[in-house]
A tleap script that builds the chain and sets N, CA, C and O, in Angstrom:
source leaprc.protein.ff14SB
mol = sequence {
  NTHR PHE VAL LYS LEU ASN GLU ALA THR ILE
  ARG MET LEU ARG LEU ILE GLU PRO TYR CYS
  THR TYR GLY TYR PRO THR ARG ALA THR VAL
  GLU LYS LEU VAL TYR LYS ARG GLY PHE GLY
  LYS LEU ASN LYS GLN ARG ILE PRO ILE ALA
  GLU ASN SER VAL ILE GLU ALA GLY LEU GLY
  ASP VAL GLY ILE ARG CYS THR ALA ASP LEU
  VAL HIE GLU ILE ILE THR VAL GLY PRO GLU
  PHE LYS ARG ALA ASN ASN PHE LEU TRP PRO
  PHE LYS LEU SER SER PRO LEU GLY GLY PHE
  SER SER LYS THR LYS LEU LEU HIE PHE MET
  GLU GLY GLY GLU ALA GLY ALA ARG GLY GLU
  GLU ILE ASN LYS LEU VAL LYS LYS MET CILE
}
set mol.1.N position { 47.354 -54.651 -37.016 }
set mol.1.CA position { 48.452 -54.748 -36.363 }
set mol.1.C position { 49.922 -54.291 -36.088 }
set mol.1.O position { 50.621 -54.830 -36.947 }
set mol.2.N position { 50.511 -53.700 -35.445 }
set mol.2.CA position { 51.579 -53.593 -35.385 }
set mol.2.C position { 52.882 -54.433 -34.706 }
set mol.2.O position { 52.744 -54.880 -33.568 }
set mol.3.N position { 53.823 -54.583 -35.251 }
set mol.3.CA position { 55.450 -55.414 -35.210 }
set mol.3.C position { 56.306 -54.492 -34.904 }
set mol.3.O position { 56.248 -53.345 -35.348 }
set mol.4.N position { 57.200 -54.931 -34.094 }
set mol.4.CA position { 58.293 -54.460 -34.232 }
set mol.4.C position { 58.855 -54.760 -34.909 }
set mol.4.O position { 58.468 -55.789 -35.464 }
set mol.5.N position { 60.286 -54.099 -35.451 }
set mol.5.CA position { 60.833 -54.423 -36.893 }
set mol.5.C position { 62.105 -54.866 -36.218 }
set mol.5.O position { 62.885 -54.013 -35.793 }
set mol.6.N position { 62.405 -56.395 -36.073 }
set mol.6.CA position { 63.881 -56.900 -36.265 }
set mol.6.C position { 63.819 -58.074 -36.970 }
set mol.6.O position { 62.831 -58.365 -37.645 }
set mol.7.N position { 64.822 -58.800 -36.869 }
set mol.7.CA position { 65.635 -60.195 -37.755 }
set mol.7.C position { 64.149 -60.773 -37.749 }
set mol.7.O position { 63.257 -60.378 -38.500 }
set mol.8.N position { 64.036 -61.682 -36.869 }
set mol.8.CA position { 62.915 -62.542 -36.582 }
set mol.8.C position { 61.476 -62.164 -37.878 }
set mol.8.O position { 61.194 -62.730 -38.934 }
set mol.9.N position { 60.771 -60.841 -37.084 }
set mol.9.CA position { 59.937 -60.236 -38.401 }
set mol.9.C position { 60.149 -60.089 -39.346 }
set mol.9.O position { 59.496 -60.669 -40.214 }
set mol.10.N position { 61.194 -59.219 -39.661 }
set mol.10.CA position { 61.427 -59.226 -41.230 }
set mol.10.C position { 61.353 -60.981 -41.691 }
set mol.10.O position { 60.366 -61.236 -42.381 }
set mol.11.N position { 62.003 -61.827 -41.475 }
set mol.11.CA position { 62.144 -63.122 -42.536 }
set mol.11.C position { 60.793 -63.598 -42.449 }
set mol.11.O position { 60.291 -64.046 -43.480 }
set mol.12.N position { 59.827 -63.564 -40.929 }
set mol.12.CA position { 57.965 -63.859 -41.476 }
set mol.12.C position { 57.753 -62.830 -42.341 }
set mol.12.O position { 57.142 -63.209 -43.340 }
set mol.13.N position { 57.977 -61.877 -42.339 }
set mol.13.CA position { 57.307 -61.049 -43.454 }
set mol.13.C position { 57.643 -61.089 -45.003 }
set mol.13.O position { 57.036 -60.489 -45.890 }
set mol.14.N position { 58.479 -61.723 -45.104 }
set mol.14.CA position { 59.334 -62.198 -46.405 }
set mol.14.C position { 58.264 -63.288 -46.436 }
set mol.14.O position { 57.291 -63.108 -47.170 }
set mol.15.N position { 58.345 -64.273 -45.791 }
set mol.15.CA position { 57.409 -65.530 -45.949 }
set mol.15.C position { 55.988 -65.197 -46.373 }
set mol.15.O position { 55.441 -65.836 -47.272 }
set mol.16.N position { 55.524 -64.428 -45.880 }
set mol.16.CA position { 53.914 -64.114 -46.110 }
set mol.16.C position { 53.818 -62.894 -47.162 }
set mol.16.O position { 52.722 -62.423 -47.465 }
set mol.17.N position { 55.323 -62.290 -47.835 }
set mol.17.CA position { 55.118 -61.182 -48.997 }
set mol.17.C position { 54.436 -61.223 -49.697 }
set mol.17.O position { 54.013 -60.119 -50.041 }
set mol.18.N position { 53.746 -62.627 -50.513 }
set mol.18.CA position { 52.832 -62.685 -51.726 }
set mol.18.C position { 51.884 -62.351 -51.161 }
set mol.18.O position { 51.087 -61.844 -51.950 }
set mol.19.N position { 51.262 -62.384 -49.391 }
set mol.19.CA position { 49.556 -62.417 -49.523 }
set mol.19.C position { 48.806 -61.199 -48.491 }
set mol.19.O position { 47.645 -61.121 -48.089 }
set mol.20.N position { 50.019 -60.291 -48.257 }
set mol.20.CA position { 49.897 -59.339 -47.814 }
set mol.20.C position { 51.026 -58.261 -47.883 }
set mol.20.O position { 52.192 -58.421 -48.245 }
set mol.21.N position { 50.234 -56.815 -47.330 }
set mol.21.CA position { 51.378 -55.642 -47.754 }
set mol.21.C position { 51.365 -54.705 -46.489 }
set mol.21.O position { 50.372 -54.271 -45.906 }
set mol.22.N position { 52.765 -54.481 -46.181 }
set mol.22.CA position { 53.279 -53.536 -44.877 }
set mol.22.C position { 53.985 -52.505 -45.508 }
set mol.22.O position { 54.229 -52.361 -46.706 }
set mol.23.N position { 54.321 -51.714 -44.422 }
set mol.23.CA position { 55.350 -50.634 -44.354 }
set mol.23.C position { 55.182 -49.756 -43.052 }
set mol.23.O position { 54.434 -50.033 -42.115 }
set mol.24.N position { 56.038 -48.603 -43.155 }
set mol.24.CA position { 56.117 -47.855 -41.911 }
set mol.24.C position { 55.054 -46.670 -41.643 }
set mol.24.O position { 55.192 -45.577 -42.191 }
set mol.25.N position { 54.091 -46.925 -40.853 }
set mol.25.CA position { 53.316 -45.859 -40.816 }
set mol.25.C position { 53.341 -44.678 -40.142 }
set mol.25.O position { 53.801 -44.736 -39.001 }
set mol.26.N position { 52.834 -43.237 -40.689 }
set mol.26.CA position { 53.445 -42.160 -39.574 }
set mol.26.C position { 52.647 -42.015 -38.359 }
set mol.26.O position { 51.921 -42.948 -38.017 }
set mol.27.N position { 52.699 -41.106 -37.778 }
set mol.27.CA position { 51.936 -40.888 -36.443 }
set mol.27.C position { 50.428 -40.774 -36.506 }
set mol.27.O position { 49.598 -41.338 -35.794 }
set mol.28.N position { 50.190 -39.674 -37.805 }
set mol.28.CA position { 48.740 -38.787 -38.090 }
set mol.28.C position { 48.210 -40.603 -38.390 }
set mol.28.O position { 47.289 -41.113 -37.751 }
set mol.29.N position { 48.794 -41.148 -39.177 }
set mol.29.CA position { 48.064 -42.468 -39.859 }
set mol.29.C position { 47.716 -43.449 -38.481 }
set mol.29.O position { 46.618 -44.006 -38.499 }
set mol.30.N position { 48.541 -43.664 -37.379 }
set mol.30.CA position { 47.909 -43.738 -36.415 }
set mol.30.C position { 47.076 -43.540 -35.703 }
set mol.30.O position { 46.127 -44.127 -35.183 }
set mol.31.N position { 47.665 -42.342 -35.726 }
set mol.31.CA position { 46.504 -41.460 -35.020 }
set mol.31.C position { 45.021 -41.950 -35.109 }
set mol.31.O position { 44.270 -42.336 -34.214 }
set mol.32.N position { 44.836 -41.828 -36.374 }
set mol.32.CA position { 43.497 -42.176 -37.209 }
set mol.32.C position { 42.984 -43.270 -37.046 }
set mol.32.O position { 41.753 -43.286 -37.069 }
set mol.33.N position { 43.662 -44.481 -36.841 }
set mol.33.CA position { 43.690 -45.708 -37.069 }
set mol.33.C position { 43.133 -46.004 -35.577 }
set mol.33.O position { 42.171 -46.753 -35.407 }
set mol.34.N position { 43.747 -45.418 -34.599 }
set mol.34.CA position { 43.079 -45.669 -33.112 }
set mol.34.C position { 42.218 -44.749 -32.976 }
set mol.34.O position { 41.205 -45.085 -32.362 }
set mol.35.N position { 42.288 -43.430 -33.432 }
set mol.35.CA position { 40.595 -42.743 -32.772 }
set mol.35.C position { 39.476 -43.573 -33.944 }
set mol.35.O position { 38.574 -44.134 -33.322 }
set mol.36.N position { 39.404 -43.688 -34.912 }
set mol.36.CA position { 38.916 -44.267 -35.613 }
set mol.36.C position { 38.127 -45.622 -35.763 }
set mol.36.O position { 36.952 -45.482 -36.104 }
set mol.37.N position { 38.529 -46.784 -35.585 }
set mol.37.CA position { 38.898 -48.182 -35.737 }
set mol.37.C position { 39.757 -48.610 -34.646 }
set mol.37.O position { 40.493 -49.574 -34.857 }
set mol.38.N position { 39.774 -48.015 -33.463 }
set mol.38.CA position { 40.852 -48.617 -32.423 }
set mol.38.C position { 39.408 -49.092 -30.954 }
set mol.38.O position { 38.450 -48.415 -30.583 }
set mol.39.N position { 39.800 -50.264 -30.564 }
set mol.39.CA position { 39.149 -50.839 -29.607 }
set mol.39.C position { 40.367 -51.856 -28.808 }
set mol.39.O position { 41.480 -52.264 -29.140 }
set mol.40.N position { 39.397 -52.027 -27.446 }
set mol.40.CA position { 40.773 -52.178 -26.810 }
set mol.40.C position { 40.399 -53.456 -25.997 }
set mol.40.O position { 39.189 -53.322 -25.810 }
set mol.41.N position { 40.762 -54.533 -25.460 }
set mol.41.CA position { 40.860 -55.731 -24.846 }
set mol.41.C position { 41.146 -55.488 -23.824 }
set mol.41.O position { 42.277 -55.201 -23.434 }
set mol.42.N position { 39.623 -55.598 -22.852 }
set mol.42.CA position { 39.204 -55.087 -21.186 }
set mol.42.C position { 38.441 -56.621 -20.560 }
set mol.42.O position { 37.408 -57.050 -21.072 }
set mol.43.N position { 38.930 -57.119 -19.739 }
set mol.43.CA position { 38.534 -58.661 -19.442 }
set mol.43.C position { 37.952 -59.809 -20.515 }
set mol.43.O position { 36.922 -60.477 -20.436 }
set mol.44.N position { 38.959 -59.791 -21.514 }
set mol.44.CA position { 38.962 -60.407 -22.951 }
set mol.44.C position { 37.075 -59.914 -23.909 }
set mol.44.O position { 36.355 -60.601 -24.633 }
set mol.45.N position { 36.901 -58.167 -23.302 }
set mol.45.CA position { 35.888 -58.393 -24.172 }
set mol.45.C position { 36.333 -56.765 -25.576 }
set mol.45.O position { 37.089 -55.801 -25.455 }
set mol.46.N position { 35.762 -57.038 -26.296 }
set mol.46.CA position { 36.636 -56.216 -27.395 }
set mol.46.C position { 34.938 -54.264 -27.335 }
set mol.46.O position { 33.809 -54.087 -27.791 }
set mol.47.N position { 36.062 -53.338 -26.394 }
set mol.47.CA position { 35.319 -52.533 -26.319 }
set mol.47.C position { 36.102 -51.173 -26.963 }
set mol.47.O position { 37.304 -50.910 -26.992 }
set mol.48.N position { 35.215 -50.601 -27.345 }
set mol.48.CA position { 35.532 -49.270 -28.103 }
set mol.48.C position { 36.340 -48.130 -27.785 }
set mol.48.O position { 35.968 -47.531 -26.776 }
set mol.49.N position { 37.242 -47.715 -28.313 }
set mol.49.CA position { 38.128 -46.368 -27.725 }
set mol.49.C position { 37.201 -45.356 -27.675 }
set mol.49.O position { 37.631 -44.464 -28.406 }
set mol.50.N position { 36.133 -45.026 -27.182 }
set mol.50.CA position { 35.952 -43.565 -26.997 }
set mol.50.C position { 36.042 -42.907 -26.297 }
set mol.50.O position { 35.316 -41.934 -26.498 }
set mol.51.N position { 36.639 -42.852 -25.389 }
set mol.51.CA position { 37.392 -42.201 -24.407 }
set mol.51.C position { 38.324 -42.778 -23.674 }
set mol.51.O position { 38.339 -44.009 -23.633 }
set mol.52.N position { 39.546 -41.820 -22.755 }
set mol.52.CA position { 40.184 -42.345 -22.022 }
set mol.52.C position { 40.334 -43.398 -21.112 }
set mol.52.O position { 41.400 -43.951 -20.841 }
set mol.53.N position { 39.013 -43.709 -20.558 }
set mol.53.CA position { 39.070 -44.121 -19.186 }
set mol.53.C position { 39.309 -45.665 -19.470 }
set mol.53.O position { 39.816 -46.446 -18.665 }
set mol.54.N position { 38.889 -45.958 -20.668 }
set mol.54.CA position { 38.826 -47.558 -21.135 }
set mol.54.C position { 40.668 -47.959 -21.416 }
set mol.54.O position { 41.018 -49.136 -21.318 }
set mol.55.N position { 41.596 -46.980 -21.719 }
set mol.55.CA position { 43.068 -47.051 -21.875 }
set mol.55.C position { 43.440 -47.071 -20.611 }
set mol.55.O position { 44.118 -47.971 -20.114 }
set mol.56.N position { 42.969 -45.968 -19.953 }
set mol.56.CA position { 43.553 -46.084 -18.415 }
set mol.56.C position { 43.071 -47.394 -17.632 }
set mol.56.O position { 43.798 -47.791 -16.722 }
set mol.57.N position { 41.912 -48.083 -17.920 }
set mol.57.CA position { 41.556 -49.138 -17.042 }
set mol.57.C position { 42.376 -50.310 -17.465 }
set mol.57.O position { 42.622 -51.228 -16.683 }
set mol.58.N position { 42.917 -50.280 -19.034 }
set mol.58.CA position { 43.645 -51.322 -19.146 }
set mol.58.C position { 45.261 -51.452 -19.246 }
set mol.58.O position { 45.883 -52.501 -19.087 }
set mol.59.N position { 45.934 -49.913 -19.604 }
set mol.59.CA position { 47.391 -49.826 -19.344 }
set mol.59.C position { 47.657 -48.477 -18.189 }
set mol.59.O position { 48.701 -47.829 -18.117 }
set mol.60.N position { 46.449 -48.276 -17.360 }
set mol.60.CA position { 47.214 -47.444 -16.573 }
set mol.60.C position { 47.858 -47.695 -15.698 }
set mol.60.O position { 48.156 -46.747 -14.972 }
set mol.61.N position { 48.445 -49.232 -15.294 }
set mol.61.CA position { 49.249 -49.029 -14.327 }
set mol.61.C position { 50.854 -49.535 -14.978 }
set mol.61.O position { 51.682 -50.160 -14.315 }
set mol.62.N position { 50.997 -49.190 -16.113 }
set mol.62.CA position { 52.059 -48.905 -16.885 }
set mol.62.C position { 52.208 -47.581 -17.460 }
set mol.62.O position { 53.236 -47.276 -18.066 }
set mol.63.N position { 51.136 -46.696 -17.287 }
set mol.63.CA position { 51.624 -44.703 -17.511 }
set mol.63.C position { 50.969 -44.646 -18.724 }
set mol.63.O position { 50.592 -43.615 -19.281 }
set mol.64.N position { 50.842 -45.786 -19.123 }
set mol.64.CA position { 49.453 -45.035 -20.677 }
set mol.64.C position { 48.164 -45.020 -19.966 }
set mol.64.O position { 47.546 -45.922 -19.402 }
set mol.65.N position { 47.881 -43.599 -20.156 }
set mol.65.CA position { 46.708 -42.771 -19.208 }
set mol.65.C position { 45.398 -42.473 -20.484 }
set mol.65.O position { 44.199 -42.379 -20.221 }
set mol.66.N position { 46.280 -42.319 -22.469 }
set mol.66.CA position { 45.411 -41.422 -22.539 }
set mol.66.C position { 45.557 -42.103 -24.440 }
set mol.66.O position { 46.303 -42.997 -24.838 }
set mol.67.N position { 44.747 -41.434 -25.094 }
set mol.67.CA position { 45.121 -42.069 -26.338 }
set mol.67.C position { 46.434 -41.332 -27.309 }
set mol.67.O position { 46.939 -41.834 -28.314 }
set mol.68.N position { 46.721 -40.272 -26.800 }
set mol.68.CA position { 48.216 -39.587 -27.022 }
set mol.68.C position { 49.171 -40.403 -26.129 }
set mol.68.O position { 50.354 -40.277 -26.444 }
set mol.69.N position { 48.944 -41.117 -25.206 }
set mol.69.CA position { 49.647 -42.002 -25.066 }
set mol.69.C position { 50.509 -43.055 -25.486 }
set mol.69.O position { 51.698 -43.362 -25.571 }
set mol.70.N position { 48.955 -43.609 -25.784 }
set mol.70.CA position { 48.843 -44.860 -26.416 }
set mol.70.C position { 49.650 -44.519 -27.856 }
set mol.70.O position { 50.730 -45.100 -27.956 }
set mol.71.N position { 49.373 -43.893 -28.672 }
set mol.71.CA position { 50.169 -43.570 -29.877 }
set mol.71.C position { 51.338 -43.422 -29.679 }
set mol.71.O position { 52.129 -44.009 -30.417 }
set mol.72.N position { 51.805 -42.604 -28.636 }
set mol.72.CA position { 53.285 -41.857 -28.332 }
set mol.72.C position { 54.087 -43.626 -28.650 }
set mol.72.O position { 54.731 -43.925 -29.655 }
set mol.73.N position { 53.769 -44.580 -27.418 }
set mol.73.CA position { 54.164 -45.817 -27.575 }
set mol.73.C position { 54.341 -46.671 -28.726 }
set mol.73.O position { 55.409 -47.156 -29.098 }
set mol.74.N position { 53.196 -46.816 -29.263 }
set mol.74.CA position { 53.566 -47.694 -30.683 }
set mol.74.C position { 54.385 -46.853 -31.669 }
set mol.74.O position { 55.165 -47.592 -32.269 }
set mol.75.N position { 54.505 -45.357 -32.118 }
set mol.75.CA position { 54.617 -44.713 -32.323 }
set mol.75.C position { 56.384 -45.166 -32.410 }
set mol.75.O position { 57.068 -45.561 -33.354 }
set mol.76.N position { 56.643 -44.948 -31.252 }
set mol.76.CA position { 58.264 -45.125 -30.489 }
set mol.76.C position { 58.937 -46.396 -30.096 }
set mol.76.O position { 60.019 -46.725 -29.610 }
set mol.77.N position { 57.944 -46.921 -30.472 }
set mol.77.CA position { 58.391 -48.692 -30.007 }
set mol.77.C position { 58.814 -48.868 -28.291 }
set mol.77.O position { 59.752 -49.651 -28.140 }
set mol.78.N position { 58.535 -48.559 -27.625 }
set mol.78.CA position { 58.939 -47.823 -26.347 }
set mol.78.C position { 58.691 -48.952 -25.620 }
set mol.78.O position { 58.067 -49.894 -26.109 }
set mol.79.N position { 59.133 -48.958 -24.453 }
set mol.79.CA position { 59.220 -50.594 -23.129 }
set mol.79.C position { 58.371 -50.960 -23.218 }
set mol.79.O position { 58.506 -52.119 -23.610 }
set mol.80.N position { 56.822 -50.574 -23.029 }
set mol.80.CA position { 55.725 -51.247 -22.886 }
set mol.80.C position { 54.840 -51.024 -24.312 }
set mol.80.O position { 53.641 -50.746 -24.341 }
set mol.81.N position { 55.628 -51.191 -25.364 }
set mol.81.CA position { 55.245 -51.416 -26.941 }
set mol.81.C position { 54.000 -53.132 -26.777 }
set mol.81.O position { 52.812 -53.335 -27.028 }
set mol.82.N position { 54.792 -53.726 -26.401 }
set mol.82.CA position { 54.339 -55.314 -26.508 }
set mol.82.C position { 52.615 -55.022 -25.536 }
set mol.82.O position { 51.454 -55.229 -25.889 }
set mol.83.N position { 53.166 -54.510 -24.338 }
set mol.83.CA position { 51.728 -54.393 -23.799 }
set mol.83.C position { 50.228 -53.607 -24.283 }
set mol.83.O position { 49.015 -53.725 -24.113 }
set mol.84.N position { 51.162 -52.785 -24.959 }
set mol.84.CA position { 50.039 -51.842 -26.064 }
set mol.84.C position { 49.975 -52.279 -26.988 }
set mol.84.O position { 49.410 -51.423 -27.668 }
set mol.85.N position { 50.135 -52.957 -27.485 }
set mol.85.CA position { 49.801 -53.565 -28.593 }
set mol.85.C position { 48.907 -55.047 -28.866 }
set mol.85.O position { 48.230 -55.393 -29.834 }
set mol.86.N position { 49.211 -55.716 -27.622 }
set mol.86.CA position { 48.172 -56.578 -27.317 }
set mol.86.C position { 47.012 -55.935 -26.376 }
set mol.86.O position { 46.083 -56.646 -25.994 }
set mol.87.N position { 47.113 -54.373 -25.970 }
set mol.87.CA position { 45.583 -54.198 -25.373 }
set mol.87.C position { 44.747 -53.718 -26.992 }
set mol.87.O position { 43.707 -54.278 -27.342 }
set mol.88.N position { 45.176 -53.015 -27.528 }
set mol.88.CA position { 44.645 -52.966 -29.311 }
set mol.88.C position { 44.110 -54.272 -30.044 }
set mol.88.O position { 44.864 -55.047 -30.632 }
set mol.89.N position { 42.968 -54.409 -29.967 }
set mol.89.CA position { 42.172 -55.511 -30.611 }
set mol.89.C position { 42.643 -54.813 -32.381 }
set mol.89.O position { 42.802 -53.690 -32.859 }
set mol.90.N position { 42.729 -56.380 -32.930 }
set mol.90.CA position { 43.226 -56.313 -34.495 }
set mol.90.C position { 42.369 -55.376 -34.959 }
set mol.90.O position { 41.190 -55.413 -34.604 }
set mol.91.N position { 43.022 -54.015 -36.160 }
set mol.91.CA position { 41.614 -52.893 -36.265 }
set mol.91.C position { 41.092 -54.261 -38.127 }
set mol.91.O position { 41.575 -55.155 -38.822 }
set mol.92.N position { 39.534 -53.199 -37.923 }
set mol.92.CA position { 38.721 -53.794 -39.157 }
set mol.92.C position { 38.771 -52.682 -39.880 }
set mol.92.O position { 38.352 -51.551 -39.630 }
set mol.93.N position { 39.557 -53.300 -41.185 }
set mol.93.CA position { 39.716 -51.628 -42.209 }
set mol.93.C position { 38.524 -52.187 -43.243 }
set mol.93.O position { 38.382 -53.403 -43.375 }
set mol.94.N position { 37.877 -51.469 -43.796 }
set mol.94.CA position { 37.244 -51.462 -45.091 }
set mol.94.C position { 37.996 -51.852 -46.663 }
set mol.94.O position { 38.896 -51.117 -47.070 }
set mol.95.N position { 37.689 -52.673 -47.223 }
set mol.95.CA position { 38.377 -52.737 -48.933 }
set mol.95.C position { 38.502 -51.252 -49.087 }
set mol.95.O position { 37.772 -50.342 -48.695 }
set mol.96.N position { 39.598 -51.252 -49.749 }
set mol.96.CA position { 40.185 -49.579 -50.060 }
set mol.96.C position { 38.859 -48.861 -51.160 }
set mol.96.O position { 38.104 -49.655 -51.723 }
set mol.97.N position { 38.682 -47.340 -51.381 }
set mol.97.CA position { 38.104 -46.705 -51.503 }
set mol.97.C position { 38.519 -47.253 -53.314 }
set mol.97.O position { 39.725 -47.185 -53.551 }
set mol.98.N position { 37.872 -47.616 -54.181 }
set mol.98.CA position { 37.996 -47.798 -55.744 }
set mol.98.C position { 38.812 -49.285 -55.717 }
set mol.98.O position { 39.303 -49.716 -56.760 }
set mol.99.N position { 38.904 -49.930 -54.621 }
set mol.99.CA position { 39.489 -51.398 -54.898 }
set mol.99.C position { 40.348 -51.625 -55.351 }
set mol.99.O position { 40.893 -50.858 -56.145 }
set mol.100.N position { 40.833 -52.831 -55.008 }
set mol.100.CA position { 42.123 -53.525 -55.773 }
set mol.100.C position { 42.058 -54.014 -56.989 }
set mol.100.O position { 41.235 -54.929 -57.002 }
set mol.101.N position { 42.655 -53.796 -58.272 }
set mol.101.CA position { 42.556 -54.018 -59.403 }
set mol.101.C position { 43.132 -55.155 -59.311 }
set mol.101.O position { 44.171 -55.370 -58.687 }
set mol.102.N position { 42.145 -56.373 -60.258 }
set mol.102.CA position { 42.254 -58.036 -60.522 }
set mol.102.C position { 43.483 -58.579 -60.862 }
set mol.102.O position { 44.002 -59.603 -60.420 }
set mol.103.N position { 44.104 -57.413 -62.097 }
set mol.103.CA position { 45.202 -57.546 -62.467 }
set mol.103.C position { 46.648 -57.115 -61.656 }
set mol.103.O position { 47.772 -57.554 -61.901 }
set mol.104.N position { 46.340 -56.325 -60.832 }
set mol.104.CA position { 47.768 -56.368 -60.098 }
set mol.104.C position { 47.835 -56.658 -58.624 }
set mol.104.O position { 48.930 -56.562 -58.068 }
set mol.105.N position { 46.463 -57.103 -57.743 }
set mol.105.CA position { 46.356 -57.727 -57.007 }
set mol.105.C position { 47.010 -58.531 -56.135 }
set mol.105.O position { 46.929 -58.561 -54.907 }
set mol.106.N position { 47.853 -59.368 -57.091 }
set mol.106.CA position { 48.702 -60.414 -56.792 }
set mol.106.C position { 49.777 -60.013 -56.860 }
set mol.106.O position { 50.563 -60.470 -56.030 }
set mol.107.N position { 50.168 -59.253 -57.603 }
set mol.107.CA position { 51.893 -58.615 -57.963 }
set mol.107.C position { 52.695 -57.816 -56.759 }
set mol.107.O position { 52.271 -57.207 -55.778 }
set mol.108.N position { 53.775 -58.023 -57.149 }
set mol.108.CA position { 54.521 -57.597 -56.058 }
set mol.108.C position { 54.609 -56.076 -56.171 }
set mol.108.O position { 55.029 -55.697 -57.265 }
set mol.109.N position { 54.328 -55.181 -55.348 }
set mol.109.CA position { 54.124 -53.451 -54.910 }
set mol.109.C position { 55.348 -53.172 -56.045 }
set mol.109.O position { 54.910 -52.973 -57.178 }
set mol.110.N position { 56.611 -53.134 -55.925 }
set mol.110.CA position { 57.897 -52.920 -57.289 }
set mol.110.C position { 57.257 -52.937 -58.109 }
set mol.110.O position { 57.005 -51.849 -58.627 }
set mol.111.N position { 56.451 -54.555 -58.859 }
set mol.111.CA position { 55.818 -54.527 -59.811 }
set mol.111.C position { 54.323 -53.823 -60.632 }
set mol.111.O position { 53.702 -53.950 -61.687 }
set mol.112.N position { 54.275 -53.069 -59.415 }
set mol.112.CA position { 53.044 -52.413 -59.865 }
set mol.112.C position { 51.772 -52.830 -59.332 }
set mol.112.O position { 50.731 -52.330 -59.756 }
set mol.113.N position { 51.783 -53.860 -58.280 }
set mol.113.CA position { 50.767 -54.412 -57.457 }
set mol.113.C position { 50.256 -53.983 -56.244 }
set mol.113.O position { 50.158 -52.769 -56.063 }
set mol.114.N position { 49.918 -54.745 -55.394 }
set mol.114.CA position { 49.584 -54.311 -54.393 }
set mol.114.C position { 50.282 -55.072 -53.164 }
set mol.114.O position { 50.580 -54.426 -52.160 }
set mol.115.N position { 50.536 -56.427 -53.246 }
set mol.115.CA position { 51.775 -56.804 -52.252 }
set mol.115.C position { 53.004 -56.692 -52.216 }
set mol.115.O position { 53.797 -56.647 -53.157 }
set mol.116.N position { 53.251 -56.627 -50.725 }
set mol.116.CA position { 54.726 -56.625 -49.988 }
set mol.116.C position { 55.139 -55.227 -49.626 }
set mol.116.O position { 54.351 -54.286 -49.527 }
set mol.117.N position { 56.064 -55.182 -49.491 }
set mol.117.CA position { 56.619 -53.886 -48.627 }
set mol.117.C position { 56.875 -52.975 -49.629 }
set mol.117.O position { 57.618 -53.115 -50.600 }
set mol.118.N position { 55.935 -51.666 -49.190 }
set mol.118.CA position { 55.405 -50.133 -49.413 }
set mol.118.C position { 55.981 -49.435 -48.829 }
set mol.118.O position { 55.782 -48.250 -49.093 }
set mol.119.N position { 56.893 -49.729 -47.842 }
set mol.119.CA position { 57.717 -48.299 -47.367 }
set mol.119.C position { 56.423 -47.356 -46.699 }
set mol.119.O position { 55.394 -47.838 -46.225 }
set mol.120.N position { 56.780 -45.771 -46.796 }
set mol.120.CA position { 55.895 -44.796 -46.406 }
set mol.120.C position { 54.578 -44.720 -47.447 }
set mol.120.O position { 53.945 -43.680 -47.261 }
set mol.121.N position { 54.177 -45.331 -48.198 }
set mol.121.CA position { 53.243 -45.540 -49.576 }
set mol.121.C position { 51.505 -46.058 -48.546 }
set mol.121.O position { 50.332 -45.925 -48.896 }
set mol.122.N position { 52.051 -46.590 -47.365 }
set mol.122.CA position { 51.099 -47.264 -46.680 }
set mol.122.C position { 50.496 -46.618 -46.487 }
set mol.122.O position { 49.334 -46.765 -46.867 }
set mol.123.N position { 50.894 -45.447 -45.752 }
set mol.123.CA position { 49.959 -44.237 -45.318 }
set mol.123.C position { 48.295 -44.286 -46.023 }
set mol.123.O position { 47.204 -44.630 -45.568 }
set mol.124.N position { 48.836 -43.661 -47.578 }
set mol.124.CA position { 47.899 -43.575 -48.695 }
set mol.124.C position { 46.599 -45.033 -48.914 }
set mol.124.O position { 45.380 -44.906 -49.032 }
set mol.125.N position { 47.031 -45.720 -48.909 }
set mol.125.CA position { 46.323 -47.144 -48.553 }
set mol.125.C position { 45.499 -47.500 -47.155 }
set mol.125.O position { 44.345 -47.928 -47.133 }
set mol.126.N position { 46.176 -47.284 -46.208 }
set mol.126.CA position { 45.523 -46.930 -45.026 }
set mol.126.C position { 44.281 -45.649 -44.991 }
set mol.126.O position { 43.140 -45.750 -44.539 }
set mol.127.N position { 44.787 -44.711 -45.486 }
set mol.127.CA position { 44.214 -43.659 -45.817 }
set mol.127.C position { 42.314 -44.434 -46.582 }
set mol.127.O position { 41.203 -44.362 -46.057 }
set mol.128.N position { 42.639 -44.939 -47.631 }
set mol.128.CA position { 41.442 -44.822 -48.378 }
set mol.128.C position { 40.752 -46.623 -47.636 }
set mol.128.O position { 39.845 -47.344 -48.053 }
set mol.129.N position { 41.486 -46.746 -46.703 }
set mol.129.CA position { 40.745 -47.895 -45.987 }
set mol.129.C position { 40.047 -47.782 -44.856 }
set mol.129.O position { 39.228 -48.599 -44.433 }
set mol.130.N position { 40.424 -46.589 -44.273 }
set mol.130.CA position { 39.706 -46.095 -42.897 }
set mol.130.C position { 38.429 -45.971 -43.152 }
set mol.130.O position { 37.655 -45.605 -42.268 }
savepdb mol mol.pdb
quit
């Protein structure tokens, strides 16, 4: 799931920081996620984004007609970001290739662990999980 970074979301992320990891994905990472693991919500059903007609049916009224438009709206956090993000079903990712180390799983990323803010390093983790 993607979130708009503001004061409220920063506070919420700090609360759950020991239990999750987050960062700033690149355009390439978002494209891979949408193309490989993307599902859209149409009539409360989970529909794979296999063709642009699925996106056009869900978001065509706001000018988002294809996968490239959807990725652009998410990356730029445009005016229809909330609609685009709500259209996407939460991504189901696999465990990372090689797994998490049981010793470092609960440590903060800055301490050599897996949890917390990763910044740009989130791209490497997502690549292992796609």
